[in-house]
C-alpha positions as CSV (number, residue, x, y, z in Angstrom):
1,M,42.4,10.6,-24.5
2,K,45.0,13.1,-22.5
3,R,43.3,16.5,-22.4
4,I,40.0,18.1,-22.9
5,L,39.0,21.6,-23.6
6,V,36.5,22.9,-21.6
7,P,35.0,26.6,-23.6
8,T,33.5,28.3,-20.7
9,D,31.1,31.7,-20.8
10,F,29.5,30.6,-17.7
11,S,26.4,30.1,-19.0
12,P,24.1,27.0,-17.3
13,N,24.7,26.4,-21.0
14,A,28.6,25.9,-20.6
15,D,28.5,24.1,-16.8
16,K,26.8,21.4,-18.5
17,A,29.3,20.9,-20.9
18,L,31.8,20.8,-17.8
19,D,30.0,18.6,-16.2
20,T,30.1,16.0,-18.2
21,A,33.7,16.3,-19.5
22,V,34.4,16.1,-16.1
23,Q,32.9,12.5,-15.9
24,I,35.0,11.7,-19.2
25,A,38.6,12.9,-18.2
26,K,37.9,11.4,-14.4
27,K,36.8,8.0,-16.9
28,A,39.7,8.8,-19.1
29,K,41.9,10.7,-16.5
30,A,42.8,13.4,-18.7
31,T,43.3,16.9,-17.5
32,I,41.1,19.8,-18.7
33,V,42.0,22.7,-19.9
34,L,38.5,25.6,-19.0
35,V,38.8,27.9,-21.1
36,H,37.1,31.4,-21.3
37,A,37.4,34.3,-24.3
38,C,36.6,37.8,-22.9
39,D,35.0,40.3,-24.8
40,L,37.9,43.6,-24.3
41,L,37.7,47.2,-25.4
42,E,39.6,48.3,-27.7
43,L,42.4,51.3,-26.4
44,T,43.3,52.0,-30.3
45,F,41.2,55.6,-30.1
46,K,42.7,57.5,-27.2
47,D,38.7,58.8,-26.2
48,N,38.2,57.8,-22.6
49,L,41.4,55.3,-22.1
50,A,41.9,55.0,-18.6
51,L,37.8,54.2,-18.6
52,K,38.7,51.8,-21.0
53,K,41.6,50.2,-19.8
54,E,39.7,50.0,-16.3
55,F,36.8,48.1,-17.8
56,N,39.4,45.1,-19.4
57,R,40.9,45.3,-16.0
58,K,37.9,44.6,-14.1
59,I,36.6,41.5,-16.8
60,V,39.6,40.1,-16.1
61,M,39.9,39.9,-13.2
62,E,36.8,39.1,-12.4
63,A,37.1,35.7,-15.5
64,K,39.8,34.8,-13.0
65,G,38.4,34.7,-9.9
66,K,35.6,32.7,-11.6
67,L,38.0,30.3,-13.6
68,S,40.1,29.9,-9.8
69,L,36.5,29.0,-8.6
70,M,35.9,26.5,-10.8
71,K,39.3,25.1,-10.7
72,K,39.0,24.7,-6.9
73,S,35.9,23.0,-7.0
74,I,36.9,20.3,-9.6
75,E,39.9,19.4,-7.9
76,S,38.7,19.1,-3.9
77,T,35.8,17.3,-5.3
78,E,36.3,15.2,-8.1
79,T,39.6,14.5,-8.3
80,V,40.2,16.0,-12.2
81,K,42.9,18.1,-12.5
82,V,42.3,21.6,-14.5
83,L,43.7,24.4,-16.2
84,I,42.5,27.5,-16.8
85,K,43.2,29.9,-19.2
86,L,42.2,32.9,-20.3
87,Y,42.4,35.0,-23.9
88,E,40.9,38.0,-25.3
89,G,39.0,38.1,-28.9
90,L,36.2,36.1,-30.8
91,I,35.2,32.5,-28.6
92,S,35.4,30.6,-32.0
93,E,38.8,32.2,-33.2
94,T,39.7,31.2,-29.2
95,I,38.8,27.6,-28.8
96,L,41.0,26.9,-32.4
97,H,43.4,28.4,-31.4
98,A,43.1,26.9,-27.5
99,T,42.7,23.0,-29.1
100,K,46.4,23.7,-31.2
101,E,48.5,25.6,-28.1
102,N,47.0,23.1,-25.5
103,K,47.5,19.9,-28.0
104,A,43.5,18.8,-26.9
105,D,42.7,15.4,-27.8
106,L,39.1,16.7,-27.5
107,I,36.4,19.2,-27.1
108,V,32.8,19.6,-24.7
109,M,31.2,22.8,-25.8
110,G,27.7,23.6,-24.5
111,T,24.5,24.1,-27.4
112,L,20.5,24.9,-27.0
113,G,19.7,22.0,-28.7
114,N,16.5,21.8,-28.8
115,A,16.1,24.1,-26.0
116,G,16.2,26.9,-29.2
117,A,18.8,29.3,-30.5
118,K,17.9,32.8,-28.9
119,E,19.9,32.9,-26.6
120,K,23.0,34.8,-26.8
121,I,25.0,31.8,-24.8
122,I,28.2,29.8,-25.6
123,G,26.0,27.0,-27.4
124,S,25.5,29.4,-30.8
125,K,28.8,28.8,-31.7
126,T,29.0,25.5,-31.0
127,A,27.7,24.6,-34.9
128,S,30.7,27.1,-36.1
129,V,33.5,24.8,-33.8
130,I,32.6,21.7,-35.3
131,G,32.7,22.8,-39.3
132,K,36.5,24.0,-38.1
133,T,38.0,21.7,-35.7
134,T,40.2,19.8,-36.2
135,I,39.5,16.9,-33.8
136,P,36.3,15.8,-32.1
137,L,33.6,17.9,-30.2
138,L,31.2,16.3,-28.1
139,A,27.7,19.1,-27.8
140,V,26.0,18.1,-25.6
141,P,22.2,20.2,-25.3
142,L,21.3,21.7,-22.3
143,L,18.4,20.2,-21.5
144,S,20.8,16.6,-21.5
145,N,21.5,15.2,-18.0
146,W,25.1,13.3,-18.0
147,T,24.6,9.4,-17.4
148,P,27.5,6.5,-18.6
149,P,26.5,6.3,-22.6
150,A,24.9,2.4,-22.8
151,K,23.9,2.9,-25.8
152,L,25.9,5.6,-28.9
153,L,24.8,5.2,-32.7
154,L,27.2,6.0,-35.3
155,A,25.8,7.1,-38.2
156,I,28.1,6.6,-41.4
157,N,28.0,8.4,-45.4
158,N,29.5,5.1,-46.7
159,F,31.6,2.6,-45.4
160,S,35.0,3.4,-46.5
161,E,35.3,5.0,-43.4
162,G,35.3,2.2,-40.9
163,T,39.4,2.6,-41.7
164,N,40.2,5.7,-41.4
165,V,40.9,7.3,-37.5
166,A,38.6,10.1,-37.7
167,I,35.8,7.2,-35.7
168,N,38.4,6.0,-32.8
169,P,36.7,8.2,-30.5
170,V,33.7,6.0,-30.7
171,F,35.2,3.2,-29.5
172,E,37.4,4.7,-27.1
173,L,34.4,5.3,-25.4
174,A,33.2,2.5,-25.8
175,E,35.1,0.8,-23.5
176,M,35.6,3.8,-21.1
177,F,32.4,3.3,-20.4
178,N,31.5,-0.3,-21.9
179,T,29.1,0.9,-24.7
180,E,27.6,-0.4,-27.3
181,I,27.6,0.7,-31.0
182,H,24.9,1.0,-33.5
183,I,26.4,2.0,-36.9
184,V,23.4,2.9,-38.5
185,K,23.3,3.9,-42.8
186,F,20.2,5.7,-43.5
187,T,18.6,5.2,-47.1
188,K,16.5,8.2,-48.8
189,A,12.6,5.9,-49.0
190,D,12.8,7.6,-52.7
191,E,16.0,7.1,-53.4
192,A,16.9,3.3,-54.2
193,N,15.5,-0.1,-55.8
194,A,15.1,-3.2,-53.6
195,A,18.3,-4.1,-55.4
196,D,20.1,-1.1,-54.2
197,Y,18.7,-1.8,-50.7
198,L,19.9,-5.0,-50.6
199,A,23.1,-4.3,-51.5
200,V,23.5,-1.7,-48.7
201,E,21.9,-4.5,-46.2
202,R,25.1,-7.0,-47.7
203,S,27.4,-4.3,-47.2
204,G,26.7,-2.7,-44.2
205,Y,26.5,-6.6,-41.9
206,S,30.2,-7.0,-43.9
207,Y,31.2,-3.9,-42.5
208,A,30.0,-4.4,-39.0
209,K,32.4,-7.8,-39.3
210,K,35.5,-5.9,-40.4
211,I,34.8,-3.4,-37.9
212,Q,34.4,-5.7,-34.4
213,A,37.1,-7.5,-35.5
214,L,39.5,-4.1,-35.1
215,H,37.3,-3.7,-31.8
216,Q,36.8,-7.2,-30.4
217,N,36.0,-5.3,-26.8
218,V,32.9,-3.6,-28.3
219,A,29.5,-4.7,-28.7
220,I,28.3,-3.7,-32.5
221,N,25.7,-3.5,-34.4
222,F,24.5,-2.6,-37.5
223,I,21.0,-1.1,-38.9
224,H,19.6,-0.1,-42.0
225,L,17.4,2.9,-42.0
226,D,15.1,4.6,-44.1
227,G,12.9,8.1,-44.4
228,D,12.2,10.8,-45.9
229,K,13.8,13.2,-44.0
230,F,17.7,11.7,-42.4
231,E,17.2,14.6,-38.9
232,K,13.2,12.7,-38.3
233,T,14.4,8.6,-39.5
234,I,17.4,9.1,-36.5
235,E,16.0,10.8,-34.2
236,K,13.3,8.5,-34.0
237,Y,15.3,5.6,-34.0
238,I,17.6,7.1,-31.3
239,T,14.0,7.8,-28.7
240,K,12.7,4.0,-29.5
241,N,16.1,3.0,-28.4
242,K,17.3,4.5,-25.9
243,I,20.6,6.2,-27.8
244,D,22.8,8.0,-25.2
245,V,24.9,9.4,-27.4
246,V,25.2,10.7,-31.2
247,A,28.2,10.8,-33.3
248,M,28.4,11.7,-36.9
249,I,31.3,12.2,-38.9
250,T,32.4,15.0,-40.8
251,H,34.0,16.6,-44.0
252,K,35.2,19.2,-44.9
253,R,33.5,21.5,-47.1
254,T,34.0,23.7,-50.6
255,F,32.8,27.3,-49.6
256,L,30.1,26.2,-52.4
257,K,29.1,23.3,-51.1
258,S,28.5,25.4,-47.3
259,I,25.6,28.3,-48.8
260,F,23.8,25.0,-50.4
261,N,23.9,21.5,-48.5
262,R,24.3,22.9,-45.3
263,S,26.7,20.0,-43.0
264,M,24.0,17.3,-41.2
265,T,26.3,17.2,-38.1
266,K,25.4,21.0,-38.1
267,K,21.9,20.4,-38.4
268,M,21.8,17.8,-35.3
269,S,23.3,20.7,-33.4
270,Y,21.0,22.5,-33.0
271,H,17.7,20.3,-32.1
272,T,19.8,17.0,-30.6
273,S,18.5,15.7,-27.2
274,I,22.2,14.2,-26.3
275,P,25.0,14.2,-26.4
276,L,26.3,15.0,-30.0
277,L,30.2,14.1,-30.6
278,A,31.2,15.0,-34.6
279,L,34.3,13.4,-36.0
280,P,36.5,15.5,-38.3
281,V,38.1,13.5,-41.0
């Protein structure tokens, strides 16, 4: 993990994400790429052209000033290198472009989580980016507080995902912070008979053993949960076991699937109370 991209709109939500990114960067000895997207007036029409140009100039200068102050503060107090990047356009598209341009390994963004989604700040854009990014994205809820993660929950859909490089960032974080991994498989209570349930148990423990062999420096546990709804069951487990971060794998979805079956990872980003690590396949 060499570069961590952090979009900011200078809101408290974005500041919370930046604080988390700084702590990860310190451990990983990574560089933070601090990104802001300016929403400028179009200069297509000549009406009030001089006024529009002056307005845009002020917007850009103000953003540059804020970014420079943030860079100076972080580099002087946290000894983390910070690059600042200013773009023009919509934040979601800017993040995807900046990720490729700056060769980022991780995106850290604020999300409103269970604080609600009515404020027009960067947190409302996080779910959109989760569905499009090709690198891991850590969504940091507004009401969460940074603590070195002692326990991380990795929710899996099937037992073939352990051999996929998508989950490698989970173990990279775990080794940095000496984090215990809880690998969780959810079964809907009314969709499996006893034989199927036991088969999942056996496969799960075999899966965890295989993952443990690949990551011997990380403590790994397998947990099989069942319930009526995935989100409520996971949230209950998170609270009871004092989980610090939840990680979920995201898959590319067809247009029809995106309409009729919303991404579970996106759902979690809307009301999670702890950081959510989205892992694109």
